[in-house]
MDAnalysis code that builds the backbone (N, CA, C; Angstrom):
import MDAnalysis as mda
import numpy as np

u = mda.Universe.empty(522, n_residues=174, atom_resindex=np.repeat(np.arange(174), 3), trajectory=True)
u.add_TopologyAttr("name", ["N", "CA", "C"] * 174)
u.add_TopologyAttr("resid", np.arange(1, 175))
u.add_TopologyAttr("resname", ["MET", "VAL", "ARG", "LEU", "GLN", "LYS", "ARG", "MET", "VAL", "PRO", "LYS", "LYS", "ALA", "ASN", "THR", "ILE", "GLY", "ILE", "TRP", "TYR", "TYR", "ILE", "LEU", "GLU", "ALA", "ILE", "GLY", "ILE", "LEU", "SER", "VAL", "ILE", "GLY", "ASN", "GLY", "LEU", "VAL", "ILE", "ALA", "ILE", "THR", "SER", "ASP", "PHE", "ILE", "PRO", "MET", "GLN", "VAL", "TYR", "LYS", "TYR", "THR", "PHE", "SER", "PRO", "CYS", "LYS", "GLN", "LYS", "ASN", "TYR", "THR", "GLY", "ILE", "ASP", "CYS", "LEU", "THR", "GLY", "TYR", "ILE", "ASN", "HIS", "SER", "LEU", "SER", "VAL", "PHE", "ASN", "ILE", "GLN", "HIS", "PHE", "GLU", "ASN", "THR", "VAL", "THR", "LEU", "VAL", "ASP", "LEU", "LYS", "ASP", "PRO", "VAL", "GLY", "ASN", "VAL", "ILE", "THR", "HIS", "CYS", "ARG", "TYR", "PRO", "ASP", "TYR", "ARG", "ASN", "SER", "ASP", "ASP", "TYR", "SER", "TYR", "SER", "ILE", "GLU", "PHE", "TRP", "ASN", "ILE", "PHE", "ALA", "ALA", "ARG", "VAL", "ALA", "PHE", "LEU", "PHE", "VAL", "PHE", "GLU", "HIS", "VAL", "ALA", "LEU", "CYS", "ILE", "LYS", "LEU", "ILE", "ALA", "ALA", "TRP", "LEU", "VAL", "PRO", "ASP", "VAL", "PRO", "ARG", "ARG", "VAL", "LYS", "ASN", "GLN", "HIS", "LEU", "LYS", "GLU", "LYS", "ARG", "ASN", "ARG", "LEU", "LEU", "ALA", "LYS", "LEU", "ARG"])
u.atoms.positions = np.array([
    [64.568, 106.181, 203.730],
    [64.227, 106.133, 202.337],
    [63.126, 107.137, 202.017],
    [62.229, 107.347, 202.961],
    [61.147, 108.290, 202.718],
    [61.700, 109.706, 202.607],
    [62.761, 110.016, 203.306],
    [63.333, 111.361, 203.267],
    [64.025, 111.666, 201.945],
    [64.452, 110.651, 201.229],
    [65.207, 110.861, 199.998],
    [64.325, 111.076, 198.777],
    [63.053, 110.764, 198.878],
    [62.168, 110.910, 197.723],
    [61.166, 112.025, 197.961],
    [60.886, 112.751, 196.892],
    [59.888, 113.807, 196.967],
    [58.512, 113.244, 196.644],
    [57.543, 113.877, 197.207],
    [56.182, 113.494, 196.886],
    [55.850, 113.958, 195.473],
    [55.106, 113.095, 194.749],
    [54.736, 113.456, 193.385],
    [53.752, 114.615, 193.399],
    [53.828, 115.437, 192.395],
    [52.895, 116.542, 192.264],
    [51.573, 115.975, 191.739],
    [50.481, 116.201, 192.458],
    [49.209, 115.633, 192.006],
    [48.709, 116.322, 190.738],
    [48.073, 115.533, 189.888],
    [47.480, 116.071, 188.671],
    [45.979, 116.211, 188.887],
    [45.432, 117.262, 188.338],
    [44.007, 117.499, 188.466],
    [43.249, 116.561, 187.531],
    [42.181, 115.974, 188.041],
    [41.371, 115.060, 187.235],
    [39.898, 115.414, 187.402],
    [39.155, 115.241, 186.328],
    [37.721, 115.532, 186.372],
    [36.905, 114.344, 186.869],
    [37.403, 113.137, 186.610],
    [36.667, 111.930, 186.988],
    [37.613, 110.964, 187.693],
    [37.058, 109.841, 188.115],
    [37.893, 108.823, 188.743],
    [38.441, 107.842, 187.718],
    [38.158, 108.104, 186.446],
    [38.752, 107.314, 185.374],
    [38.194, 105.907, 185.289],
    [39.100, 104.958, 185.144],
    [38.715, 103.558, 184.957],
    [38.015, 102.995, 186.186],
    [38.238, 103.608, 187.348],
    [37.615, 103.107, 188.572],
    [36.091, 103.199, 188.515],
    [35.567, 104.142, 187.747],
    [34.111, 104.243, 187.601],
    [33.547, 102.952, 187.019],
    [34.162, 102.436, 185.977],
    [33.683, 101.216, 185.324],
    [33.924, 99.983, 186.201],
    [35.007, 99.995, 186.950],
    [35.269, 98.882, 187.868],
    [34.203, 98.842, 188.963],
    [33.860, 100.005, 189.516],
    [32.823, 100.057, 190.550],
    [31.446, 99.700, 189.986],
    [31.172, 100.091, 188.745],
    [29.919, 99.693, 188.090],
    [29.840, 98.175, 187.961],
    [30.935, 97.551, 187.532],
    [30.960, 96.091, 187.379],
    [30.787, 95.403, 188.729],
    [31.425, 95.923, 189.769],
    [31.273, 95.347, 191.110],
    [29.821, 95.466, 191.574],
    [29.176, 96.592, 191.288],
    [27.772, 96.772, 191.662],
    [26.856, 95.786, 190.960],
    [27.080, 95.571, 189.674],
    [26.254, 94.624, 188.920],
    [26.487, 93.202, 189.414],
    [27.755, 92.847, 189.641],
    [28.058, 91.501, 190.138],
    [27.477, 91.268, 191.528],
    [27.442, 92.306, 192.356],
    [26.871, 92.128, 193.695],
    [25.361, 91.917, 193.629],
    [24.686, 92.598, 192.713],
    [23.241, 92.377, 192.547],
    [22.982, 90.948, 192.087],
    [23.757, 90.477, 191.119],
    [23.590, 89.106, 190.634],
    [23.916, 88.105, 191.742],
    [24.978, 88.367, 192.504],
    [25.343, 87.476, 193.611],
    [24.265, 87.405, 194.674],
    [23.692, 88.552, 195.034],
    [22.613, 88.550, 196.027],
    [21.381, 87.822, 195.500],
    [21.079, 88.003, 194.228],
    [19.956, 87.276, 193.636],
    [20.182, 85.778, 193.655],
    [21.418, 85.358, 193.371],
    [21.737, 83.927, 193.415],
    [21.609, 83.374, 194.830],
    [22.049, 84.136, 195.818],
    [21.941, 83.676, 197.208],
    [20.476, 83.485, 197.588],
    [19.630, 84.446, 197.229],
    [18.209, 84.331, 197.567],
    [17.562, 83.188, 196.794],
    [17.871, 83.085, 195.499],
    [17.185, 82.101, 194.656],
    [17.650, 80.677, 194.917],
    [18.936, 80.460, 195.122],
    [19.468, 79.101, 195.180],
    [19.531, 78.558, 196.607],
    [20.005, 79.343, 197.550],
    [20.274, 78.787, 198.877],
    [19.116, 78.897, 199.859],
    [18.176, 79.777, 199.617],
    [17.101, 79.937, 200.597],
    [15.886, 79.098, 200.216],
    [14.978, 78.941, 201.162],
    [13.730, 78.218, 200.926],
    [12.606, 79.156, 200.509],
    [12.924, 80.393, 200.211],
    [11.898, 81.370, 199.846],
    [11.132, 80.938, 198.595],
    [11.844, 80.560, 197.552],
    [11.197, 80.187, 196.287],
    [10.403, 78.879, 196.434],
    [10.978, 77.798, 197.009],
    [10.154, 76.589, 197.167],
    [8.900, 76.810, 198.016],
    [8.992, 77.673, 199.021],
    [7.814, 77.958, 199.846],
    [6.734, 78.669, 199.027],
    [7.153, 79.608, 198.191],
    [6.181, 80.321, 197.368],
    [5.554, 79.395, 196.325],
    [6.361, 78.531, 195.733],
    [5.823, 77.572, 194.761],
    [4.816, 76.657, 195.448],
    [5.144, 76.184, 196.645],
    [4.209, 75.325, 197.384],
    [2.931, 76.092, 197.717],
    [3.094, 77.329, 198.176],
    [1.938, 78.115, 198.601],
    [0.950, 78.331, 197.452],
    [1.468, 78.552, 196.247],
    [0.576, 78.880, 195.133],
    [0.212, 77.686, 194.249],
    [0.782, 76.511, 194.495],
    [0.431, 75.361, 193.655],
    [-0.096, 74.165, 194.439],
    [0.391, 73.916, 195.659],
    [0.024, 72.697, 196.374],
    [-0.646, 72.930, 197.722],
    [-0.646, 74.134, 198.236],
    [-1.099, 74.363, 199.612],
    [-2.612, 74.219, 199.737],
    [-3.098, 74.091, 200.987],
    [-4.548, 74.017, 201.197],
    [-5.256, 75.312, 200.816],
    [-4.546, 76.424, 200.755],
    [-5.158, 77.717, 200.428],
    [-5.367, 77.899, 198.927],
    [-4.858, 76.990, 198.129],
    [-4.930, 77.158, 196.673],
    [-6.363, 77.090, 196.161],
    [-7.134, 76.121, 196.621],
    [-8.477, 75.931, 196.087],
    [-9.499, 76.913, 196.673],
    [-9.431, 77.113, 197.973],
    [-10.453, 77.927, 198.621],
    [-9.790, 79.038, 199.418],
    [-10.601, 79.989, 199.823],
    [-10.103, 81.108, 200.601],
    [-10.141, 80.739, 202.080],
    [-9.070, 80.119, 202.561],
    [-8.972, 79.744, 203.967],
    [-8.366, 80.900, 204.747],
    [-9.012, 81.271, 205.838],
    [-8.447, 82.310, 206.686],
    [-7.945, 81.750, 208.002],
    [-8.424, 80.585, 208.409],
    [-8.037, 80.030, 209.696],
    [-6.894, 79.038, 209.615],
    [-6.325, 78.819, 208.432],
    [-5.271, 77.820, 208.287],
    [-4.043, 78.477, 207.657],
    [-2.888, 78.023, 208.090],
    [-1.647, 78.523, 207.510],
    [-1.472, 77.919, 206.119],
    [-1.149, 78.748, 205.151],
    [-1.011, 78.270, 203.768],
    [0.203, 77.369, 203.580],
    [1.131, 77.354, 204.519],
    [2.311, 76.497, 204.400],
    [2.153, 75.184, 205.165],
    [0.928, 74.863, 205.571],
    [0.682, 73.588, 206.241],
    [0.995, 72.455, 205.278],
    [1.863, 71.549, 205.684],
    [2.255, 70.427, 204.844],
    [3.479, 70.686, 203.987],
    [4.075, 71.876, 204.114],
    [5.231, 72.202, 203.269],
    [6.427, 71.296, 203.565],
    [6.723, 71.071, 204.838],
    [7.887, 70.251, 205.200],
    [7.729, 68.840, 204.649],
    [6.559, 68.252, 204.822],
    [6.318, 66.906, 204.308],
    [6.432, 66.875, 202.780],
    [5.974, 67.938, 202.133],
    [6.030, 68.001, 200.669],
    [7.466, 68.159, 200.161],
    [8.305, 68.837, 200.935],
    [9.668, 69.132, 200.467],
    [10.657, 67.995, 200.731],
    [10.221, 66.930, 201.375],
    [11.111, 65.808, 201.671],
    [10.859, 64.652, 200.707],
    [11.932, 64.058, 200.221],
    [11.830, 62.873, 199.367],
    [11.994, 61.620, 200.221],
    [11.509, 60.505, 199.702],
    [11.540, 59.231, 200.433],
    [12.627, 58.342, 199.842],
    [13.419, 57.723, 200.744],
    [14.448, 56.778, 200.319],
    [14.211, 55.453, 201.032],
    [14.115, 54.375, 200.281],
    [13.956, 53.039, 200.846],
    [15.333, 52.564, 201.312],
    [15.469, 52.246, 202.595],
    [16.797, 51.887, 203.109],
    [17.286, 50.552, 202.573],
    [16.422, 49.766, 201.970],
    [16.868, 48.518, 201.341],
    [17.709, 48.793, 200.095],
    [17.669, 50.029, 199.585],
    [18.453, 50.386, 198.403],
    [19.884, 50.785, 198.744],
    [20.236, 50.806, 200.030],
    [21.635, 51.027, 200.402],
    [22.475, 49.870, 199.874],
    [23.741, 50.136, 199.579],
    [24.606, 49.082, 199.041],
    [24.857, 47.983, 200.074],
    [25.106, 48.355, 201.318],
    [25.392, 47.384, 202.371],
    [24.147, 47.251, 203.251],
    [23.207, 46.394, 202.859],
    [21.942, 46.277, 203.588],
    [21.988, 45.271, 204.725],
    [23.082, 44.534, 204.882],
    [23.157, 43.519, 205.936],
    [23.077, 44.175, 207.307],
    [23.748, 45.308, 207.498],
    [23.755, 45.963, 208.804],
    [22.506, 46.785, 209.037],
    [21.724, 47.030, 208.008],
    [20.553, 47.884, 208.157],
    [19.270, 47.112, 208.428],
    [19.324, 45.813, 208.492],
    [18.110, 45.009, 208.653],
    [17.448, 45.277, 209.993],
    [18.218, 45.476, 211.028],
    [17.650, 45.608, 212.367],
    [17.515, 47.059, 212.827],
    [17.388, 47.990, 211.921],
    [17.212, 49.387, 212.326],
    [15.817, 49.586, 212.901],
    [15.766, 50.188, 214.109],
    [14.481, 50.449, 214.754],
    [14.507, 51.864, 215.310],
    [13.334, 52.464, 215.360],
    [13.223, 53.792, 215.955],
    [13.135, 53.655, 217.475],
    [13.127, 54.749, 218.230],
    [13.092, 54.657, 219.696],
    [11.866, 53.929, 220.246],
    [10.768, 53.899, 219.500],
    [9.560, 53.211, 219.961],
    [9.669, 51.711, 219.734],
    [10.493, 51.292, 218.780],
    [10.667, 49.876, 218.488],
    [10.170, 49.467, 217.117],
    [9.645, 50.399, 216.349],
    [9.174, 50.089, 214.998],
    [10.361, 49.919, 214.055],
    [10.227, 49.018, 213.099],
    [11.283, 48.789, 212.114],
    [11.277, 49.937, 211.108],
    [12.455, 50.481, 210.863],
    [12.593, 51.594, 209.921],
    [12.809, 51.028, 208.523],
    [11.938, 51.411, 207.595],
    [12.067, 50.945, 206.208],
    [12.382, 52.081, 205.244],
    [12.055, 53.307, 205.628],
    [12.273, 54.464, 204.762],
    [12.903, 55.594, 205.570],
    [13.637, 56.423, 204.891],
    [14.090, 57.668, 205.504],
    [13.734, 58.803, 204.548],
    [13.631, 60.002, 205.099],
    [13.252, 61.171, 204.294],
    [14.392, 62.166, 204.312],
    [14.593, 62.822, 203.196],
    [15.672, 63.797, 203.071],
    [15.167, 64.980, 202.244],
    [15.756, 66.163, 202.463],
    [15.268, 67.354, 201.756],
    [15.724, 67.376, 200.296],
    [14.813, 67.066, 199.412],
    [15.067, 67.106, 197.974],
    [13.745, 66.846, 197.268],
    [13.714, 67.047, 195.990],
    [12.515, 66.782, 195.189],
    [12.864, 65.700, 194.178],
    [12.747, 64.432, 194.603],
    [13.080, 63.299, 193.740],
    [11.940, 62.291, 193.763],
    [11.873, 61.502, 192.691],
    [10.891, 60.414, 192.622],
    [11.346, 59.279, 193.525],
    [10.392, 58.583, 194.138],
    [10.756, 57.532, 195.091],
    [11.133, 56.217, 194.420],
    [10.815, 56.037, 193.149],
    [11.134, 54.756, 192.509],
    [12.547, 54.723, 191.921],
    [12.931, 55.716, 191.131],
    [14.270, 55.698, 190.519],
    [15.158, 56.845, 191.006],
    [14.671, 57.656, 191.919],
    [15.408, 58.763, 192.530],
    [15.854, 59.811, 191.515],
    [15.131, 59.930, 190.424],
    [15.399, 61.002, 189.465],
    [14.656, 62.254, 189.934],
    [15.001, 63.393, 189.346],
    [14.338, 64.639, 189.737],
    [12.859, 64.590, 189.372],
    [12.035, 65.059, 190.296],
    [10.591, 65.056, 190.062],
    [10.187, 66.318, 189.310],
    [8.934, 66.373, 188.908],
    [8.420, 67.542, 188.197],
    [8.412, 68.765, 189.111],
    [8.234, 68.556, 190.430],
    [8.291, 69.678, 191.371],
    [9.673, 70.318, 191.380],
    [10.725, 69.486, 191.269],
    [12.082, 70.030, 191.222],
    [12.232, 70.970, 190.035],
    [11.755, 70.548, 188.874],
    [11.909, 71.374, 187.675],
    [11.038, 72.614, 187.748],
    [9.851, 72.521, 188.360],
    [9.021, 73.713, 188.558],
    [9.718, 74.710, 189.475],
    [10.301, 74.221, 190.555],
    [11.001, 75.097, 191.497],
    [12.254, 75.676, 190.853],
    [12.963, 74.867, 190.074],
    [14.154, 75.359, 189.381],
    [13.786, 76.483, 188.408],
    [12.692, 76.309, 187.663],
    [12.240, 77.356, 186.742],
    [11.833, 78.611, 187.511],
    [11.188, 78.439, 188.658],
    [10.808, 79.592, 189.481],
    [12.040, 80.301, 190.023],
    [13.074, 79.557, 190.384],
    [14.316, 80.169, 190.869],
    [14.980, 80.998, 189.771],
    [15.039, 80.451, 188.569],
    [15.650, 81.185, 187.448],
    [14.826, 82.428, 187.122],
    [13.501, 82.299, 187.125],
    [12.637, 83.451, 186.863],
    [12.807, 84.512, 187.946],
    [12.883, 84.087, 189.206],
    [13.094, 85.045, 190.292],
    [14.419, 85.767, 190.125],
    [15.478, 85.035, 189.796],
    [16.791, 85.654, 189.600],
    [16.727, 86.688, 188.488],
    [16.087, 86.352, 187.382],
    [15.968, 87.262, 186.243],
    [15.203, 88.525, 186.637],
    [14.051, 88.360, 187.293],
    [13.228, 89.507, 187.680],
    [13.931, 90.340, 188.747],
    [14.498, 89.700, 189.764],
    [15.192, 90.417, 190.836],
    [16.337, 91.251, 190.280],
    [17.136, 90.652, 189.410],
    [18.289, 91.356, 188.839],
    [17.830, 92.551, 188.012],
    [16.811, 92.378, 187.187],
    [16.354, 93.482, 186.346],
    [15.713, 94.601, 187.171],
    [14.925, 94.249, 188.167],
    [14.299, 95.275, 189.009],
    [15.359, 96.049, 189.785],
    [16.317, 95.346, 190.381],
    [17.363, 96.024, 191.158],
    [18.208, 96.931, 190.270],
    [18.563, 96.476, 189.089],
    [19.372, 97.312, 188.200],
    [18.568, 98.487, 187.648],
    [17.275, 98.315, 187.418],
    [16.442, 99.446, 186.986],
    [16.337, 100.497, 188.087],
    [16.176, 100.055, 189.323],
    [16.141, 101.003, 190.447],
    [17.468, 101.742, 190.553],
    [18.568, 101.030, 190.358],
    [19.892, 101.660, 190.397],
    [20.043, 102.694, 189.285],
    [19.589, 102.363, 188.083],
    [19.689, 103.308, 186.968],
    [18.810, 104.534, 187.188],
    [17.613, 104.342, 187.728],
    [16.730, 105.475, 188.011],
    [17.341, 106.372, 189.082],
    [17.912, 105.767, 190.123],
    [18.562, 106.559, 191.172],
    [19.766, 107.311, 190.611],
    [20.540, 106.682, 189.729],
    [21.693, 107.359, 189.125],
    [21.239, 108.498, 188.221],
    [20.091, 108.353, 187.589],
    [19.580, 109.402, 186.727],
    [19.027, 110.569, 187.550],
    [18.361, 110.264, 188.679],
    [17.772, 111.310, 189.510],
    [18.812, 112.092, 190.307],
    [19.846, 111.423, 190.770],
    [20.868, 112.079, 191.586],
    [22.020, 112.483, 190.664],
    [22.272, 113.785, 190.514],
    [23.331, 114.212, 189.591],
    [24.722, 113.903, 190.143],
    [25.680, 113.735, 189.222],
    [27.062, 113.489, 189.630],
    [27.669, 114.721, 190.291],
    [27.360, 115.890, 189.736],
    [27.873, 117.152, 190.279],
    [26.672, 117.956, 190.764],
    [26.689, 118.435, 192.006],
    [25.567, 119.237, 192.499],
    [25.373, 120.498, 191.648],
    [24.134, 120.958, 191.568],
    [23.802, 122.109, 190.724],
    [24.577, 123.356, 191.147],
    [24.738, 123.553, 192.439],
    [25.447, 124.736, 192.930],
    [26.896, 124.733, 192.464],
    [27.555, 123.576, 192.543],
    [28.953, 123.472, 192.101],
    [29.040, 123.655, 190.591],
    [28.099, 123.085, 189.871],
    [28.092, 123.222, 188.415],
    [27.912, 124.687, 188.014],
    [26.991, 125.403, 188.676],
    [26.785, 126.823, 188.386],
    [28.021, 127.642, 188.718],
    [28.696, 127.297, 189.812],
    [29.911, 128.017, 190.190],
    [30.995, 127.824, 189.129],
    [31.157, 126.612, 188.627],
    [32.142, 126.352, 187.572],
    [31.787, 127.113, 186.293],
    [30.505, 127.178, 185.964],
    [30.089, 127.909, 184.770],
    [30.346, 129.406, 184.922],
    [30.121, 129.960, 186.115],
    [30.396, 131.380, 186.349],
    [31.885, 131.670, 186.242],
    [32.715, 130.776, 186.807],
    [34.166, 130.964, 186.702],
    [34.622, 130.894, 185.249],
    [34.069, 129.966, 184.500],
    [34.422, 129.840, 183.087],
    [33.988, 131.089, 182.317],
    [32.801, 131.603, 182.620],
    [32.306, 132.822, 181.972],
    [33.205, 134.003, 182.288],
    [33.605, 134.130, 183.558],
    [34.484, 135.238, 183.947],
    [35.835, 135.145, 183.251],
    [36.382, 133.930, 183.106],
    [37.657, 133.759, 182.398],
    [37.533, 134.165, 180.931],
    [36.432, 133.752, 180.293],
    [36.231, 134.100, 178.887],
    [36.024, 135.601, 178.709],
    [35.292, 136.237, 179.633],
    [35.109, 137.691, 179.568],
    [36.427, 138.424, 179.774],
    [37.274, 137.868, 180.656],
    [38.580, 138.501, 180.890],
    [39.457, 138.402, 179.647],
    [39.355, 137.329, 178.895],
    [40.134, 137.183, 177.661],
    [39.655, 138.149, 176.582],
    [38.359, 138.432, 176.547],
    [37.812, 139.334, 175.538],
    [38.203, 140.782, 175.794],
    [38.488, 141.174, 176.992],
    [38.824, 142.566, 177.310],
    [40.203, 142.884, 176.966],
])
């Protein structure tokens, strides 16, 4: 079948056409996607919020202590195991030492009485949204500056095309 068909004659094009806009959209979506991954799935933002609002370094200039001391304890919510639906089997829960377990901790920012979102959750959520907004704008500004600084056509090639065009026009005038 390949032998029966001729190859199409290629047409000259100045640009890549619609693919330019498709690649631009993919670039913007990738910046937003990377910002979402950093803001939503990582602990970077909650750690920064803790460091600047709740850490031991907030009040005084501590140099001998890690500013994230207490972060793990702060990031865990408390759940009373008596609030499980089936509490009959949970009465005799004991840790390896033999102490009766009454609470468990899980990674979230919730109030211990009604398990609604705490004020820390909303502060961290606002910080995540702000980080996403700033990250996206900074990355896209850097991209626009780089696109402005780096020309699409090198100067040497552009000058060569202009010389060829000038020679063609001079040849028509003669």
